[in-house]
N, C-alpha and C positions, 0 to 999 in steps of 0.2 A: 537497180544495182544490187538491193538486198536479195531479190529473188535469184538473180544470177549467181550470187555467191551461196546460195542454199540456205540463207537464214530466213526464219519466218518473219512475216510482216506483223506490225502492231495490229491487235484486234481488240475489241471490247469484250470482256469476259461475260459469260452467261450469268444469269441471276443466281443459278445454283452454285456455280463455282465461287462466285462473290460471297455468298452466304457462307460456303464451307470455309473460305479464307477467314472471314469475320469471326466464324466459330472458333477458330485457332486462338483468337485473343479473348473472346468472351466466354466460350464453353470449354474449359480444360478438362473437367471430370465431373462426376455426378454432383459434388458439392457445389459446382458452378451453377448447375441447372437449379438446385435447391435455392441457392441465394437469389437468383433472378426472379424465380417464381414467387418466392416469399415476399420480395420487394413489390411485385404487382399486386399481390393479395392485400398487403397492408395499404398500398396506395389506393386500392378500391374500398377502403374503410372497413376491412374485415375486423371482427373482434373475436372470432373463433377460426382457427386454422388447423387443419388435420393433414399430416404428412405420411404417406404410405410409401415404404421403400422395400425393394426386393433385391437380393444379391448386392447389398451395399449401395443400391441406387443405379447399378449398371443395368439390371433387368428392368426396373420400373421406379419412377418418381411420380408419385401422384399428389398434387396439392388440391385440398378442397377448402373453400372458404365461404363465409356468409357476407361477402362484400356486396357492392351495388350491382354487380353482373354486367353482362354485355348483351346487346341485341344482335340480331342477325346481320345488320349492316356493319356493326363493328367486327363481328367474326369474319366477314369477307376480307377485311384489311389486317386481321390480326397477325398472319404470318408473313406479310409483306415487310421487306427491310424499310427502316426509317418511317414506320407507321406508328404514331404515338398520340395519346390523348393529353400528354403532359405539358407540351408547349406548341407555340405557332410561329413566333418571330424570334430574331436573334436576341431581342431585348429580354424575352422570357428566361433566357439562361442566366441573366444577371440576378434573378430573384427565384430561381427554382427551388421549390421546397418538397417536391416529391422524391422518392428513393430511385425511381426509374424514370428515364426521360428520352433515351437515344432511339428507342424503337428497333433495337438490334436483336435483343435477346430471343424472342420467339422465332424470328426468322433463322437465327443461327442454329437453334435446337432443331427446327423442322428440317434443316438440311443435312443433319447428321443423326437423326433418330426417327422414330415413328411417333407422331404427336397426335393428340386429340384434345380439343377444347369443347366442353359442354358449359353453357351459361344460360342463366335466366335472370333477367333484370327485376329489381324489386317492383312489385305491382303488376308484373307481366303475367299473362295467363299460362304461357308455356315457355319452354326454353328452346335452344337451338344448339347444334354441334357441327363442328368441322373437323376433318381429318386431313393430315399431311404427312407423307412419309418419304424421306429423302429428298425433299423439295418438290415432290409431286403433289399437287394441292387437289383436294376434293371439293364437293359442293356443300354448301350450308343446308342442313336438313332439320326439321323440328324434332324435339324430343321432350318427354316429360322428366321433370326433376325439380327439387326444391330451389328456392331463390339462392343465387350465389354463383360461383364458378368452380368447375373441376378441371384441371389441366393434367394430362397425363403424358409422360415422356417415357417411351419404352426403347429398349435395346439401343442404348446410346452408342454411337460410333458403328452402327452395324455396317455401313457402307464405306467406312474408312478404317479398315483393320489395322493399319499402322498406329493410328491413334489409340485404338482399344488395346493394343499391346502394351502401351505405356501405363495403363491403369494398374493399380495394386490389387492385393486380395480384397475379397468382400469386406473383411473385418476392418482393413485400413480405410477403404473408401467409406464404409459406414461411419468410422470415427470422424473422418473429415466432414461428413454431412451432419453429424451431431453437433460438431464444433460450431459450424454455421448456424444451425438451428438454435442452439443455446445462446449465442451471441445475439441473435435477432430477439429471442425471448427476453434477454436482459435490456435490449434497447427499447422495449415497449411494455414497461410495467404499469400497474394501475397506480393512481395517485393515493394521497393519504385517506381518501374517502372510498377507495375501492373502485374508482371509475377510470375509464379511458385506457384500460389495459387491453392486451391481446392474449388470448389463450391459445395454447399449443398442445397438440397430441401427436405423437410419433409412434408409428407401428413399423416394425421390420419383420418381414415374412409372416405377417399376420399376428404378431405378438406386440403388445404395447411396451415401449422401451422408455418413454419419457412423456411427461406431461406437466404443464402449468396452467393454473386456473386464470381467467381473465382478470379476476379481482385481486390477484396477488401482487403485492408491491415489490420494489427492487430488492429489499433485504431478504424477503421470503424466497424470491427466485434465486438469489445467490445461495441461500441455505439449501434450497432444493437441488442445485447443481453441484455445489462445492463442499457441502457439508456444514454441520453445525458448529465445529470448532472455528472455522474461519469466520463465518457469520457472526458469531457471538463476540469476536474481538474486533470488529470493524468499527471505525470511527466515521461518523457522518460528516459530510462536507456540504455547505450551503452558503453560497455568496453570489450577490448580484451587483453588477457595476454597469450603469447605463443600460444598454440593450444586451449586455452580455450576463449570462448566468451559468454558474457551474454547480453541480449538485451530485451527490452519490456517496461513495465510501472509500476510505483508504485503510489499509491493513497495517498492523505493527511490522517493524523491519524484520522480525523473525520470521515472518511468513514469505520473505522474498525468495524468488526462484531463479534458476539459471536460465530457463527458456523464456521468460517474459510472457508466457501464455495467459497469465491471469492479470495482465495489464491491459485493461480494456477501456477504450474511449468510445463515446458516442457523440456524434455532432449532428444536432437537429434530428435525432432518432436514427442516424446512420452509423453503423459500426465502423470504426476507423482505425487505420494503422498509419499514423503520421509521425514523422520524425520530429517535428516541432513539439508535439504533445509528449512524445517520449522524453524529450530533453526537459520538458516542464517538470515531469515526475523525478527525474534524476536530480534536478536542482532542488526540488521540495525536500527530498530525502537526504540531501547533502549534509554531512555532519552526524547523521544518525544511522547510516547504512553504508558499509564498506563498499569499495569499487568491485563491480562484477555482478553480484545478484541483482535481479530486477525486482522493484517493489511491486506489490499486489495492489491493484486499485480498480474501482468500477465507477467510471465518472461520465456523467452526461454534461455536455456543453451545448447551450443554446445561444445561437448568434444570429444576427440579422442575416438572411439569405443573401442580401446584396453585398455582404462583406466576405463571402465565401465563393470560391471557385471550385465546384465539384467535378468539373469536366477536365480532369487531369489525367486520370488513371482509367484503363479499360474496366477494371473491377470496382471503380469508384472508391477505392479504399484509401486513397490519398487526396488531399485538398491543397488549395492555395488560399492563404488568409491575407486579407488587405492590410490590416494594421496589426501585423504579427508582433512587434516589439511591445506594444501597450498591452495586447492580450497576454503576452508571455509573463510580463511583470504581475498582471491581474491574477492569473492562474497560480503562479508560484506562491504568491502571498497567501492566497486562499487555501491552498494545500498544505503549505508549511504549518499554518495554524493548526490544521487538523492532525497533521503527522505528529506534531509535538504533544497532542492530547492523547495519542494512542498509548497503549501498554507496551512500552519499550523494553520489557524484560528480556534477558538473554535467553537463548533456546533451552538451557539447562534450568532456568528459573521456574520452579513450580510452586513457589510459595503461595501465590494468590490462588491457584487451584486448590491447594491444600486447605487454605483458609475458608474458601467458598464450601468445600466439603464439610469442614467443621461447622460452619454457620448453618448448613442444611441439615446438620445432625446425621450425616451419612456415615459416621465412623463411631464406634462404640465409645461410650464415655470411660474415661480412666479412674481408677480408684485414687482417693486423696490420702496424703500423708497424715497419719494421726498427729495431733498437736504435741509437739515435743516439749512445751513449756515456753517460758519468755526467752526470746532470742535477741540478739544485738540488732538494733536498727541503724547502726553507723554504716554509712555508705562504703562498701569495699572499693578498692582502687588498685590500679596497676602503675608502676612508675613509667616515666617517659621512654625509658630504655628497654621497655617491653618485658621486664621481669615481673613476676608476681609479687605482690605484697604479702606480708606474713599473715594477714587476715584473709577472710574467705572473699569470694567473688561472685559475679552475677550469674543469673539463670534464666532459662525461658519460663514464661508463665504457664499457667494451666490452660487446657485446651477448652475453654468455656465452662458452662454450667454455672451454679450459683456461687457466691462468695467471692473473695479476692483471689487473684492469680497468685501463684507461687513460683519462686525462681530457685535454681541451684546450679552450682558448679563446684566440683571438689577442689581442694587445695592441693597443689603438687606435693608429692612425697607421701601422700595418703595411700592406704591400701587399695588395690584395684579390684576389678570385677565388673561384670555386666549389670546394668541397672535392673532391679527386680521390680515387680509390681505389687503394690499393696492389695490384700484381700479384703480390707474394710469396705464399708458401704458409705454412699453419699459423696456428692462433690466430684471433682476431677483434679488431677495434677500429677506431679512427679513424686516418686518415692525414693527413699534412700537405696543405694545399691547394696547396703548391708542389712537390709531388714528393718524392723522397727527400732526406733531410738533406744529403747530400753535394752535391746540385745546387741547393740552396735558394740564392736570390739574397740579395745584400747588403740588409739592411733588412727582410727578410721577418719575419713574426711569430715571437715566441719562445714555446715550449710547455713546459709543466711536466707531468711524469707523477706521478700519485699512485697508490699501491696502495690499493685498496678491496677489503675482504673480500667476496667474492660472497655473496649470500643464496641458500640452498638452497630450491628450490621445494617440497621435501618438509617442511622444518622452519621456513620463514619464516612470517610471519603471513598470514592469509587475508583475503579481502574488500578493502574499500577501504584498510585499514590497511597492506596489503602495499606499496602505493606510498609510503606515508608512511615505512615502516621500511626502504625499499629502500637508503638511505645512512644506515647506523646511526651513523656517527661525527658526522655534522652539523658537520664541521669548517668548512664555508664554502669559499670566501668568499661573501659575500652582497652583492647590490646593492640599494640602496634608491632607488626612482624617485618623484620629486615628494614625497619624505617621506610616501608613502602606500602604495606597493607594494614588496614584497621579491621579489627573483628569486633562485632557487637552482637549482643543477644537479641532475639525477637521473640514474640509470643509463641511462634510455632517452629523455632529453629534458631539460626543465626546467619548473619551475612558477613561477607569479606569485601571490604571497599578499597578500591585503588586511589590512594590519596591524591596523586597527581591527576589522574583522569577525572575524578570528581571536581577537584578545585578548578581544573581547566575549563570543564563545561559551565561552571558557575560563572567564571570570569568572562567567558565568551558571550554568555546570555546577557549579563550585566552590561558589557561593552556594547552589544548589539542594541539592547533596548535604549541606551543613551544615544547612540548614533541615530536610530530610527526616530527618536523624539527630537533630535537636533539639540540635545542638551548635555553634551559630553563635557564632563568636569575635567579641566586641564590643570596639571601641576607644572608651574614655571620653574625651570631649573635656575638655581642661583648663579651658576656660571654655565653659559651655553655649552654644550657638548659638541665638539668638531669632529665631523666625520668626513674622511678622505674618500673622494670618488673620482672616476675618470671624468674627462670634460663631457663626454657624450651622456654619461649617467647623471651628471649634474644637470645638464640641460633637460634631460628627460624628467627628473624629479621636479625641477623647478616649474615645468609647464603645469604641473598639477598642484602647485602650492596652495590654492584656495581650496581644492578638493581635499587635500590632506588636513588642512585646518579644520574642516567640518567634522573630521573624525579624531580631532584632538592632537594631531601631530603638527607642531608649529616650527617652521624652518625658514631660513633665508640663506642665500648664497653668501659665501665667505671667501672671496678670491675666485680663482678660475677653476678649482678642482676640489673645493671644500664646501660642505653644507654645515651651517650652524643650527643645532637643534635646541630651541628655546622652551618648548613644552611638550609634555606627553600626557596621555590620559591618566587620570588618578587611579583608575582601576588597574593599571599595570604596576604591580609591585616590582621593587628592585629593577627599574627599567634599564636596559642596556640600549642606548640610543643607536649605537653603530649597528648592532644586530637588527634592530627593527627597520632602520633606514635601508640596510642592505637587502632585507627581505622585501621591502616595498619596491625597491628598484627592480629586483629580480622578477617580481611577479608582474609588474607593469611592462617590462620589456618583453616578457614571454607572451603576454596576452594581448598587448597593444591596446589596453583599455585604461580608463581613468581609474584612480584607486576607489572611487565611490561607486563604480559599476558593481551590480549585484554579486557577480561571481568573484570578481577581484576583491571587493570589500570582505566577502566571506573568508577568503583565504588569508588576507591580511590580518583579520581579527583572529582567525585560528592561530596563526603564528605568534602573534603577540600575546595571546592568552596562554599558549603553550610556555612561552619564555618566561612569563611572569607568574606562573602558578607554583604552588608547593611542588617540590620535586621528589622523586624517589631518592631516599637517603636523608631527607629532612626529618629530624627527630621532633616529634610533637607531644606535648604534654596533655593531660586530661582535658584542661579547659580549652586548649586549641582545638583538639578533636571534636569536642562537644560544640564549639562555635562552628566548625565546618559543617557538621551534620545538621545543625539548626539552620544554617544558611541553605543548605541543600533542601531541607523540609519546606522551607518558605518558597523556594524557587519553583519546585514541582516539575521542572524539566531537566532531570539530571541523570538519566539512565545510561546515556552513552556520552563519551567525550566528543569534541568536534570532529574527531577522526573516525568516529563511529565505533570505537572500541568501548566495551562495557565498563561502566564505572563500579559495578558491584555484582557478586555472584551471591545468591542465597541458597541455603541448605535448609531443608524442612525436616521435621521429625520423621516423615515418610522416607526422605532420602538417607537419613542416618539408620533407620530400621532396616532398610534394604542393604546398606553398606555392611551392617553387622549381622546380616542373615536373620534378623528377627522377624522379617516378613518375606 
């Protein structure tokens, strides 16, 4: 019937056609060849791998390794489809630990390129080679060579010109190859003893373009690939739970990128691009990174192979995890701890960099102000409505050197002029903008000198907290601008604090710690506050009555459409029960999850913290400001509010000198 209608009959495809079809999935471009051959080299136990490329890999990809090698009998099967040394039975797939296992890659390459394998097993007297071009297989012949394997793939897609036309320029294809190579290099670093790593050398057109030594650890490889600035700011991650282990590095939020290309996961040594793991990082950075940019992280995840299905994606870049929910919680907790330890300064915050330069004595010492005689030691102050007092005010201290640090800030109404520098010798510090004290004009600004105990770079706090702890006494004075922003002097400049954002972060962290510890302190309301809801919302919130009690929200139904609020967390100042209940109902209805689910809990606590914090427009006196700053200093995790907005912006002397064109 089908022949009468002129339609072709069903027939079994030839091996060459089958392999070319398979190559459409497995081999897309030169970088696919590089990835598959590197997997084979690492599975062979190689510790040194050389990659030679020509014309971005389109003309040549050659991988040379010092692995265990293959004998003549293995070479006979190497280019056949579904020939592999990695598994034998279906059960082997349940605990596969090798990077490759399907036996498709070499057959696919040989169907669309000119391929040659030369290999010598360890301990063998000679090697052997085999050539296959476009699916036409040659014979295995002996050859002399060092132990290991060399695989050449030339003229990719020479017999499928339509595929070749879709390749990009040499430079683009080379960049894709380098991205694969660098990820594989990050996947196989040396341990803390310099053992177990894989070294890589890349040559393009006969010129070396990249290399890492086999004894280089993960941080060293990150530094080699991405530069010193990123590597120097990374925070280590290390946590084990049962048979699961996560280790590596996370970067401060300011290094986040739109493209997510530096968000790299490795599962049992395999570079991975998995949606679940991407979501883990998003949750770990929630509250410290705004929506949009992708955090930078280099993370190794070790799992029992039996809990992972890697046979999901042709490129093996995605996996299926068995106990996904438990793993998700384990990873989020581990990463969040590290994220909160990172330097969460805003992009314009250069204070720490400036302080490090000072500590390293990379800037010239400044001249000190000659002793003007006895000065008042009374603490200067600002009134709570932000106006200056009639006395003098605070100042930055000196930039290191011997003796006490000195501070200054002129009183408003005094004569102006750019600060000059003293020509005296010894010490460091600020000088009067009007020359030496004995020549100062009538009506010039008054100054007060305060002794500040210098912070030792060897014993002081590290990371971002170093800037916060730089002035340990927090004596002030402080300036409040528009009843919203607080200004305070620092040893190397000054900082502006958003009072609401800072207090919101502190309230959130304190609430979160109490909830995690199961010790939320509750304030019972003298008179229960009644909140009207729809019947559906009342039913929804009452389903979660016990879960809400665990986070300090005590409620009970009061009629058909009303809930009575009996208690709220003590941490929530000036609580507005109706707003809090409405927030909880809205979040539960939108997410469909219980209020103690991780992401819902975060949002509920964010909103409660926001509503109960000091607001923009709240006037603060000096003691209130000091109490807030002391509380922040003790907390240590206060650089962004829960919505990821910065709590403070710092300006260094370097910033000021640039602004006034002094540098």
